[in-house]
C-alpha positions in Angstrom: 21.7 -28.2 -60.3 23.0 -24.7 -59.6 21.9 -23.0 -56.4 21.5 -19.3 -56.5 23.1 -18.1 -53.2 21.3 -14.7 -53.3 17.9 -16.4 -53.6 18.6 -18.7 -50.7 19.7 -15.8 -48.5 16.7 -13.7 -49.5 14.4 -16.5 -48.7 16.0 -17.0 -45.3 15.7 -13.3 -44.5 12.0 -13.3 -45.4 11.3 -16.5 -43.4 13.1 -15.0 -40.4 10.9 -11.8 -40.6 7.8 -13.9 -40.2 9.2 -16.0 -37.4 10.1 -13.0 -35.1 7.5 -12.9 -32.3 5.4 -9.8 -32.0 6.4 -7.8 -28.9 3.5 -6.5 -27.0 3.7 -2.9 -25.9 2.7 -1.3 -22.6 1.3 2.2 -22.9 1.3 4.6 -20.0 -1.7 6.8 -19.5 -2.0 9.8 -17.2 -5.3 10.2 -15.5 -7.2 13.3 -16.7 -8.3 15.0 -13.4 -10.8 17.2 -15.2 -12.7 14.0 -16.3 -12.0 11.8 -13.4 -14.2 11.6 -10.3 -14.2 9.4 -7.2 -17.4 9.2 -5.2 -18.7 7.3 -2.3 -22.2 6.4 -1.1 -23.6 5.0 2.2 -26.9 4.6 3.9 -27.7 7.4 6.3 -29.8 6.2 9.3 -32.1 4.1 7.1 -33.4 7.3 5.5 -31.5 7.7 2.3 -28.4 6.7 0.3 -26.0 9.6 0.5 -23.6 10.3 -2.3 -20.5 12.5 -2.0 -17.4 13.0 -4.1 -13.8 13.9 -4.1 -12.9 16.8 -6.5 -9.2 15.9 -7.0 -8.2 12.4 -8.3 -4.9 11.7 -10.1 -2.9 8.7 -11.2 -1.4 6.6 -13.9 -2.4 3.5 -15.8 0.2 1.3 -17.6 -1.7 -1.2 -19.8 -0.8 -3.7 -22.5 -4.1 -4.9 -23.9 -2.5 -7.5 -26.1 -0.6 -9.2 -23.3 -3.5 -8.5 -20.9 -1.2 -7.0 -18.3 -0.9 -3.7 -16.5 -0.8 -1.6 -13.4 -3.1 1.1 -12.0 -2.2 3.6 -9.4 -4.8 6.1 -8.2 -4.4 8.9 -5.6 -7.4 10.7 -4.2 -6.9 14.0 -2.3 -9.2 13.4 0.6 -9.1 17.1 1.6 -11.1 17.7 -1.6 -14.2 15.8 -0.3 -17.4 17.5 -1.4 -20.6 16.7 0.3 -22.3 19.8 -1.0 -22.1 21.6 2.4 -18.8 23.2 3.6 -19.6 22.4 7.3 -20.2 18.7 6.5 -17.0 18.6 4.4 -15.1 19.6 7.6 -17.0 17.0 9.6 -16.1 14.2 7.2 -12.4 15.4 7.2 -12.3 15.1 11.0 -10.5 12.5 13.0 -13.6 10.2 13.4 -13.8 9.8 9.6 -11.1 10.7 7.0 -8.7 12.5 9.4 -7.3 14.5 6.5 -5.0 16.5 8.8 -2.9 13.3 9.3 -3.9 11.4 6.1 -4.5 13.8 3.2 -4.6 11.1 0.5 -6.2 7.8 -0.2 -4.5 5.4 -2.7 -5.3 2.4 -4.7 -2.5 0.3 -6.3 -3.4 -2.7 -8.4 -1.8 -6.1 -8.1 -3.7 -7.7 -11.0 -6.0 -6.7 -13.9 -8.6 -9.4 -14.6 -9.6 -9.8 -18.2 -12.6 -11.6 -19.8 -11.6 -12.0 -23.4 -10.0 -8.8 -24.5 -11.8 -6.6 -21.9 -10.6 -5.7 -18.4 -13.3 -6.6 -15.9 -11.8 -6.2 -12.5 -8.8 -4.6 -10.6 -7.4 -6.4 -7.7 -5.1 -4.5 -5.4 -4.7 -2.6 -2.2 -6.6 0.4 -1.0 -5.1 2.7 1.7 -7.3 5.0 3.7 -6.2 6.7 7.0 -2.9 4.7 6.8 -4.8 1.4 6.8 -4.2 -0.9 3.8 -6.7 -3.6 2.8 -7.1 -5.8 -0.3 -10.0 -4.6 -2.5 -11.4 -5.6 -5.8 -12.9 -3.0 -8.1 -15.4 -4.3 -10.7 -15.0 -2.5 -14.0 -18.5 -1.8 -15.2 -17.5 0.1 -18.3 -14.3 0.2 -20.3 -13.1 1.9 -23.6 -9.8 2.2 -25.3 -9.6 4.4 -28.4 -8.0 7.5 -29.8 -9.2 10.7 -28.1 -11.3 12.5 -30.7 -9.9 16.0 -29.8 -6.3 15.2 -28.5 -5.6 12.6 -31.2 -3.8 10.4 -28.7 -4.6 7.0 -27.3 -7.1 7.3 -24.4 -8.8 5.1 -21.9 -12.1 5.5 -20.1 -13.5 3.3 -17.3 -16.0 3.1 -14.5 -15.2 0.9 -11.5 -16.9 0.1 -8.3 -15.9 -1.5 -5.0 -17.6 -2.2 -1.6 -15.7 -1.6 1.6 -16.5 -1.3 5.3 -15.4 2.0 6.7 -14.9 0.5 10.1 -12.0 -1.6 8.7 -10.2 1.7 7.9 -10.7 3.2 11.4 -13.5 5.4 10.1 -16.5 3.6 11.7 -18.0 6.5 13.8 -21.8 6.1 14.3 -22.0 2.7 12.6 -24.3 1.0 12.2 -26.8 3.9 12.4 -24.8 5.5 9.6 -24.0 2.6 7.3 -20.7 0.8 7.7 -20.9 -0.4 4.1 -19.6 2.1 1.6 -19.7 1.9 -2.2 -16.7 3.5 -3.9 -17.0 4.5 -7.5 -14.4 5.9 -9.8 -15.2 7.3 -13.3 -12.0 8.1 -15.1 -10.4 9.1 -18.4 -6.7 8.8 -19.0 -4.5 10.0 -21.9 -1.4 8.4 -23.2 1.8 10.2 -22.2 
């Protein structure tokens, strides 16, 4: 029986192509500040749930959906707080609350992205406000990963929510009359770099 060396080599090459593991790829996305908003809400003296926002939020997301890994880094410009009233914006930026003169940014850095199936459902990490860092988990209430219809680049969109106590970040003035529990929400879009 005569063996055709070319056929044996070709079969080996084809077999090796199918045995090479698929390498997952991490994509880095830049947060789109024009479509990203952080807001916070709290109970005001038992009268109403007040909602305010920060106008400037930036950051990056590195995500590998196949490997279910990634990192999120968000930076909020606390001087951009917007309550709807300039005098109250200044009050919130004061030393009793955000102290933006000393701490002009708040940050969140993830340590883990939690997945259920193929969908990210939570971000575990550290939140820093007024120089105080605490572990916080953001629950992802909505997530999408698809090509941006106008920019024709990979894009992400998400809404995430966390509960904190402002007193734990040295911002507890007037608690409990003004609620200590604060709900943080981030609605973001990010575009692949």
